[in-house]
C-alpha atoms as one frame of an Amber mdcrd trajectory, in Angstrom:
protein
 103.956  74.407 104.566 101.606  77.170 103.475  99.573  77.194 100.327  99.980
  79.835  97.846  96.561  80.592  96.997  95.610  80.890 100.662  98.804  83.088
 101.127  97.087  85.055  97.970  93.667  85.307  99.445  95.073  86.493 102.720
  97.309  89.173 101.095  94.324  90.411  98.711  92.398  90.874 102.108  94.754
  92.667 103.826  95.501  94.990 101.206  92.014  95.984 100.611  91.551  96.152
 104.448  94.408  98.418 104.881  92.841 100.439 102.062  89.572 100.461 103.562
  87.717  98.275 101.314  86.888  95.379 103.868  85.492  92.211 102.940  81.846
  91.545 103.403  80.023  88.322 104.561  78.609  86.261 102.024  75.109  87.416
 101.090  75.704  91.045 102.014  76.549  94.238  99.905  79.960  95.614  99.560
  83.420  93.816  98.625  83.388  90.232  98.079  86.508  87.932  97.819  86.373
  84.561  95.892  88.798  81.726  95.522  89.517  80.897  91.813  92.121  78.281
  90.599  93.957  81.398  88.966  93.776  83.582  92.053  91.410  85.707  93.742
  88.078  87.087  92.639  87.268  90.672  93.680  83.977  92.335  93.554  81.792
  94.763  94.771  78.110  94.201  95.106  75.927  97.244  95.792  72.233  96.623
  97.170  71.357 100.305  98.129  72.889 103.421  97.206  71.618 106.461  99.197
  71.055 109.886  97.155  73.415 112.587  97.880  71.909 115.371  99.945  70.659
 118.224  97.822  70.859 121.787  99.092  67.852 123.159  97.190  65.436 122.006
  94.281  62.536 119.802  94.037  62.486 116.485  95.877  63.563 113.295  93.592
  60.240 111.257  93.298  61.444 108.253  91.631  64.008 105.707  93.307  67.803
 105.975  92.654  68.961 103.004  90.532  70.601 100.527  93.045  73.578  99.936
  90.408  74.727 102.945  88.476  77.188 101.746  86.247  79.658 104.427  86.511
  79.707 104.357  90.177  80.505 100.569  90.070  83.192 101.285  87.096  84.652
 103.635  89.414  84.664 101.662  92.128  86.072  98.880  90.314  89.000 101.164
  88.999  89.780 101.998  92.703  90.214  98.171  93.664  92.256  97.704  91.111
  94.489 100.364  91.416  94.640  99.434  95.386  95.537  95.859  94.503  98.292
  97.251  91.602  99.678  99.534  93.765 100.544  96.615  96.176 102.120  94.980
  93.467  99.684  92.552  92.501  98.469  91.239  88.953  95.084  91.971  88.326
  92.699  91.402  85.512  89.600  93.341  84.683  86.319  90.999  84.131  83.314
  93.115  82.707  83.814  95.933  84.581  82.242  94.039  87.483  84.904  91.468
  88.416  88.542  91.513  88.992  91.277  88.305  89.060  94.080  88.851  90.949
  96.329  86.390  89.283  98.114  83.752  91.460 101.689  83.889  89.560 102.608
  80.539  91.159  99.430  79.182  89.086 100.172  76.344  86.714  97.244  75.374
  84.525  96.659  71.598  84.936
């Protein structure tokens, strides 16, 4: 018999992969999935953001911030929209993590 938590984890992974948000290995930048009692946590861990190419003007001399709040928010919204469009129930946690709820979970 399949474990509903494992089924949910595999479903979340498949939905995100189909949308182009592939899970990244532990310790690397990118989308992360973590098993939790209530479901699956989904988050994005950027380590480096490349500057957009500029057509003209002075070169940027200061480094780009590695974690732009607006970019993180937009990425999290895109992840949530993708998961919700697949029929999954999603809770936002601090604009950094999403919890995809296991609708079969009963608190112990």
